[in-house]
VEXTI-192913 format. One line per 3 residues: number of its first residue (from 1); for each residue x, y, z of C-alpha. Coordinates in steps of 0.25 Angstrom, whole numbers, plus 5000, padded with zeros to 4 digits. Example, Ala and Ser with C-alpha at 12.3 -4.5 7.8 and 13.67 -1.06 7.14 Angstrom:
<atoms>
1	5049 4982 5031; 5055 4996 5029
</atoms>
This chain:
<atoms>
1	5338 5412 5605; 5334 5426 5603; 5344 5427 5591
4	5337 5415 5585; 5323 5421 5586; 5328 5435 5581
7	5335 5428 5569; 5322 5420 5566; 5314 5433 5566
10	5323 5441 5557; 5324 5429 5547; 5309 5428 5546
13	5308 5442 5541; 5315 5438 5528; 5308 5425 5525
16	5295 5426 5517; 5283 5419 5522; 5282 5411 5509
19	5296 5404 5511; 5295 5390 5507; 5294 5380 5519
22	5307 5373 5513; 5315 5385 5517; 5321 5384 5531
25	5328 5396 5538; 5338 5393 5549; 5342 5405 5557
28	5355 5398 5560; 5359 5396 5546; 5359 5409 5538
31	5364 5402 5526; 5353 5393 5525; 5343 5404 5526
34	5349 5412 5515; 5348 5399 5506; 5334 5397 5510
37	5330 5411 5507; 5336 5410 5493; 5324 5402 5490
40	5314 5412 5495; 5304 5419 5485; 5310 5432 5490
43	5323 5429 5483; 5320 5421 5470; 5333 5425 5463
46	5342 5420 5473; 5352 5410 5467; 5355 5398 5476
49	5369 5392 5475; 5371 5377 5472; 5377 5375 5486
52	5365 5382 5493; 5355 5373 5485; 5362 5361 5489
55	5362 5365 5504; 5347 5367 5503; 5345 5352 5498
58	5341 5357 5484; 5331 5348 5476; 5329 5347 5461
61	5319 5358 5458; 5323 5360 5444; 5313 5356 5433
64	5320 5362 5421; 5334 5367 5417; 5337 5379 5408
67	5347 5377 5397; 5355 5389 5394; 5359 5383 5380
70	5371 5386 5371; 5369 5401 5368; 5360 5412 5374
73	5360 5420 5361; 5347 5418 5353; 5355 5419 5340
76	5364 5408 5344; 5352 5400 5349; 5346 5401 5335
79	5359 5397 5328; 5360 5385 5338; 5346 5381 5334
82	5349 5380 5319; 5363 5374 5321; 5360 5363 5331
85	5347 5360 5324; 5354 5357 5312; 5365 5349 5319
88	5356 5341 5326; 5348 5337 5314; 5361 5333 5307
91	5365 5325 5319; 5352 5317 5320; 5352 5315 5305
94	5366 5311 5303; 5366 5301 5315; 5353 5295 5310
97	5359 5293 5296; 5370 5285 5302; 5361 5276 5310
100	5352 5274 5298; 5363 5271 5289; 5370 5261 5298
103	5356 5254 5301; 5352 5254 5286; 5365 5250 5280
106	5369 5236 5277; 5384 5238 5278; 5386 5246 5291
109	5385 5234 5300; 5398 5235 5307; 5399 5238 5322
112	5405 5252 5319; 5392 5256 5312; 5383 5249 5323
115	5390 5258 5333; 5389 5270 5324; 5374 5268 5323
118	5373 5269 5338; 5382 5281 5339; 5374 5288 5328
121	5361 5286 5336; 5368 5291 5349; 5373 5303 5341
124	5358 5306 5336; 5353 5305 5350; 5364 5312 5358
127	5362 5326 5353; 5347 5324 5353; 5347 5324 5368
130	5351 5339 5369; 5352 5346 5355; 5336 5347 5352
133	5334 5353 5365; 5346 5363 5363; 5340 5366 5349
136	5326 5369 5355; 5332 5378 5366; 5338 5387 5356
139	5323 5391 5353; 5319 5395 5367; 5324 5406 5377
142	5323 5397 5389; 5329 5383 5387; 5324 5374 5398
145	5324 5359 5400; 5317 5351 5410; 5324 5343 5421
148	5320 5330 5415; 5323 5334 5401; 5337 5339 5406
151	5340 5325 5412; 5335 5318 5399; 5344 5327 5391
154	5356 5323 5400; 5353 5309 5399; 5351 5308 5384
157	5364 5316 5381; 5373 5308 5390; 5366 5295 5385
160	5368 5297 5370; 5382 5304 5373; 5387 5293 5381
163	5382 5282 5372; 5389 5289 5361; 5402 5288 5368
166	5401 5273 5371; 5397 5270 5357; 5410 5277 5352
169	5418 5268 5362; 5411 5256 5356; 5414 5261 5342
172	5429 5262 5346; 5429 5248 5351; 5423 5244 5338
175	5434 5251 5330; 5444 5245 5339; 5440 5231 5336
178	5438 5233 5321; 5452 5239 5319; 5460 5231 5330
181	5453 5218 5330; 5447 5217 5316; 5447 5202 5315
184	5439 5201 5327; 5430 5213 5324; 5418 5205 5320
187	5418 5196 5332; 5421 5207 5342; 5411 5217 5337
190	5399 5208 5334; 5385 5213 5334; 5382 5210 5348
193	5395 5217 5353; 5391 5229 5346; 5377 5229 5351
196	5383 5228 5365; 5393 5239 5363; 5382 5248 5358
199	5372 5244 5369; 5383 5247 5380; 5385 5260 5374
202	5371 5264 5375; 5370 5258 5389; 5383 5265 5394
205	5377 5279 5388; 5364 5277 5396; 5372 5273 5409
208	5381 5286 5407; 5369 5295 5405; 5360 5289 5416
211	5371 5292 5426; 5373 5306 5421; 5358 5308 5422
214	5355 5302 5436; 5367 5310 5441; 5361 5323 5436
217	5346 5320 5439; 5348 5318 5454; 5354 5331 5456
220	5346 5342 5462; 5344 5355 5453; 5337 5367 5460
223	5342 5378 5451; 5347 5385 5444; 5343 5377 5432
226	5351 5383 5420; 5360 5374 5412; 5371 5381 5404
229	5370 5371 5393; 5360 5367 5381; 5357 5354 5388
232	5357 5346 5401; 5371 5340 5404; 5377 5335 5417
235	5387 5347 5420; 5377 5358 5419; 5367 5351 5427
238	5377 5347 5438; 5380 5362 5439; 5365 5365 5442
241	5363 5354 5453; 5360 5358 5467; 5370 5348 5473
244	5385 5344 5473; 5387 5338 5460; 5402 5335 5462
247	5400 5320 5463; 5390 5320 5451; 5400 5328 5443
250	5411 5317 5445; 5401 5306 5441; 5398 5314 5428
253	5413 5315 5425; 5414 5300 5427; 5402 5297 5419
256	5403 5306 5408; 5418 5311 5407; 5424 5298 5410
259	5416 5290 5400; 5420 5300 5389; 5435 5300 5394
262	5435 5285 5395; 5428 5283 5381; 5438 5293 5375
265	5450 5286 5380; 5445 5272 5376; 5442 5277 5362
268	5455 5284 5361; 5463 5271 5365; 5455 5263 5356
271	5458 5272 5344; 5473 5272 5348; 5473 5257 5348
274	5466 5257 5334; 5476 5267 5328; 5487 5258 5333
277	5481 5246 5327; 5479 5253 5314; 5494 5255 5312
280	5496 5240 5307; 5484 5241 5297; 5484 5245 5282
283	5482 5259 5278; 5468 5256 5272; 5463 5249 5285
286	5470 5260 5293; 5463 5271 5286; 5449 5264 5287
289	5451 5262 5302; 5455 5276 5304; 5444 5282 5297
292	5434 5274 5305; 5441 5277 5318; 5443 5292 5314
295	5428 5295 5314; 5427 5288 5327; 5438 5296 5334
298	5432 5309 5329; 5418 5305 5335; 5425 5301 5348
301	5432 5314 5350; 5419 5322 5347; 5410 5313 5356
304	5420 5312 5368; 5428 5324 5369; 5416 5334 5373
307	5411 5324 5384; 5425 5323 5390; 5426 5338 5391
310	5412 5339 5397; 5412 5328 5407; 5426 5324 5411
313	5427 5337 5420; 5421 5340 5434; 5406 5345 5433
316	5408 5359 5428; 5402 5367 5416; 5411 5374 5406
319	5407 5385 5396; 5411 5375 5385; 5403 5364 5389
322	5391 5368 5381; 5398 5368 5368; 5406 5355 5371
325	5393 5347 5374; 5386 5354 5362; 5398 5349 5353
328	5396 5335 5360; 5381 5334 5357; 5381 5340 5343
331	5394 5337 5336; 5397 5322 5338; 5383 5317 5334
334	5383 5326 5322; 5397 5322 5317; 5397 5307 5320
337	5388 5304 5308; 5398 5312 5299; 5410 5306 5305
340	5405 5292 5304; 5399 5293 5290; 5409 5302 5282
343	5421 5294 5287; 5414 5281 5285; 5413 5276 5270
346	5404 5264 5274; 5393 5273 5281; 5394 5283 5269
349	5392 5271 5259; 5380 5266 5268; 5373 5279 5268
352	5375 5280 5253; 5368 5267 5251; 5357 5269 5261
355	5353 5283 5257; 5357 5283 5243; 5346 5292 5236
358	5340 5287 5223; 5332 5295 5214; 5321 5288 5207
361	5315 5293 5194; 5304 5300 5201; 5315 5308 5210
364	5311 5299 5222; 5322 5297 5233; 5324 5283 5238
367	5333 5280 5250; 5340 5267 5248; 5338 5257 5260
370	5325 5264 5264; 5316 5260 5253
</atoms>
């Protein structure tokens, strides 16, 4: 008893009178005392480990996150501002051109172009979830994003990215039916069937994204709040959580990684079947089918390989993650309009007819189809 009283008196010499009432000291647990003292105003620079924060029953007291961005150098950030501003404008305009062409053309009514219109719209929205924020952050020293903004960015990126994957799967099914069952193509790929496939792709992308967001938003974040990336993604946020994220990490792998892997396997199998079926076709029809499928295969590789690298492994962050996810956000939406227009004569001809420029005698410019 005397030892208890003596220990309490000695400990009281190190506790400031302004100690918050939520901090409790037990003389029988020196470890708990050290953890609690780490929150005292007299030790503001003390860093608390994730295990210690979890033992304290940490709550979510983070209102904003600090994004470290791609580069620390101001020169590199200025270069990034110019490069990514140009790429983003080209991405939006290129995909908008495809959407306008398909909707305004009187010849592009095949199911393939219906899915391509949805894909271009998703490609226009996908980088817009993170690229404008990244571009704006190159102009400021301290790059912050609110907690709500971070969750919104996470939801939007996975929503449009997941929808893009499902749309590519629907397009592969369309190509399979067109090449392997040409006589039944009009019956199988009717307007109602195409609408259901496109709608299912958007619903599946929403379900995938809302699950990712709900798993992340319920985690406690109590500091530090620095994200070593240019936007809010699942793995960096799991690294900051003040709780055991092992189960959540497994669900992320099953939700994101397995979707990418299964979609990739399905697409590869479908194209193997298509190539085997083309062996019995004439050289002309074989070249036409290979041209269409070739552009689709390139898009599949660009879209699916980065997510497989990012999400089909345990919840860890690697040095290459930022560059991989940057490639996935920027390059496929930028290249898809070029891939589907430069390799498709029907789309190029439709663009020429719609956007044919005619000069009048007064030098006026008239866009055919919009007058």
